[in-house]
C-alpha positions as CSV (number, residue, x, y, z in Angstrom):
1,X,-13.7,5.8,20.8
2,X,-13.5,2.0,21.3
3,X,-11.6,-0.3,19.0
4,X,-14.9,-1.5,17.7
5,X,-15.9,2.0,17.0
6,X,-12.7,2.8,15.1
7,X,-13.0,-0.4,13.2
8,X,-16.6,0.4,12.2
9,X,-15.6,3.9,11.0
10,X,-12.6,2.7,9.0
11,X,-14.7,-0.1,7.3
12,X,-17.7,2.2,6.6
13,X,-15.5,5.0,5.2
14,X,-13.5,2.6,3.0
15,X,-16.7,1.0,1.7
16,X,-18.3,4.3,0.8
17,X,-15.1,5.6,-0.7
18,X,-13.6,2.7,-2.6
19,X,-16.4,0.2,-2.5
20,X,-14.6,-2.3,-0.3
21,X,-14.9,-2.6,3.5
22,X,-11.3,-2.7,4.7
23,X,-10.6,-3.8,8.3
24,X,-8.0,-1.8,10.4
25,X,-5.2,-4.3,9.8
26,X,-5.6,-4.2,6.0
27,X,-5.9,-0.4,6.2
28,X,-2.5,-0.2,8.0
29,X,-1.0,-2.6,5.4
30,X,-2.3,-0.4,2.6
31,X,-0.9,2.7,4.3
32,X,2.5,1.1,4.6
33,X,2.5,-0.2,1.0
34,X,1.4,3.2,-0.3
35,X,4.1,5.0,1.7
36,X,6.6,2.6,0.2
37,X,5.3,3.0,-3.4
38,X,4.9,6.8,-3.3
39,X,7.9,7.7,-1.1
40,X,10.3,4.8,-1.6
41,X,13.3,7.0,-1.1
42,X,12.2,7.6,2.5
43,X,12.3,4.1,4.0
44,X,11.4,5.1,7.5
45,X,8.1,6.8,6.5
46,X,6.0,3.7,7.1
47,X,7.8,3.0,10.3
48,X,7.0,6.4,11.6
49,X,3.5,6.5,10.3
50,X,2.5,3.2,11.8
51,X,4.8,3.0,14.8
52,X,6.4,-0.2,13.7
53,X,9.0,-1.4,16.2
54,X,10.3,-4.3,14.1
55,X,12.0,-3.3,10.9
56,X,11.1,-6.6,9.3
57,X,7.5,-5.6,9.2
58,X,8.2,-2.4,7.3
59,X,10.6,-4.2,5.0
60,X,7.8,-6.6,4.0
61,X,5.8,-3.6,2.7
62,X,8.8,-2.0,1.0
63,X,9.5,-5.4,-0.7
64,X,5.9,-5.7,-1.8
65,X,5.9,-2.1,-3.1
66,X,9.1,-2.7,-5.0
67,X,7.6,-5.8,-6.7
68,X,4.5,-3.8,-7.6
69,X,6.5,-0.9,-9.0
70,X,8.7,-3.3,-11.1
71,X,5.6,-5.1,-12.4
72,X,4.0,-1.8,-13.4
73,X,7.2,-0.7,-15.2
74,X,7.4,-4.0,-17.1
75,X,3.7,-3.7,-18.1
76,X,4.4,-0.2,-19.5
77,X,7.4,-1.4,-21.5
78,X,5.4,-4.3,-22.9
79,X,2.5,-2.1,-23.9
80,X,4.8,0.3,-25.7
81,X,6.5,-2.7,-27.5
82,X,3.1,-4.1,-28.4
83,X,2.0,-0.8,-29.9
84,X,5.2,-0.6,-32.0
85,X,4.6,-4.1,-33.3
86,X,1.1,-3.4,-34.7
């Protein structure tokens, strides 16, 4: 399958599944960020999954995932606090 064929399939599948046409680069970014969010204790999962050769690339995804996880935790704490105040 050509690159264009793979790109078309990824975008078509993403569009029909989540409602957004995602290009292959963003698809890989999402995969790495998901690996970091769901399996943060295994820091080399994204590297192995996406064959990253530069650790800095994988670290960007793990840093983004850490920020997202922290923001989610803060939101939960704030929601609990808000419920207790009312």
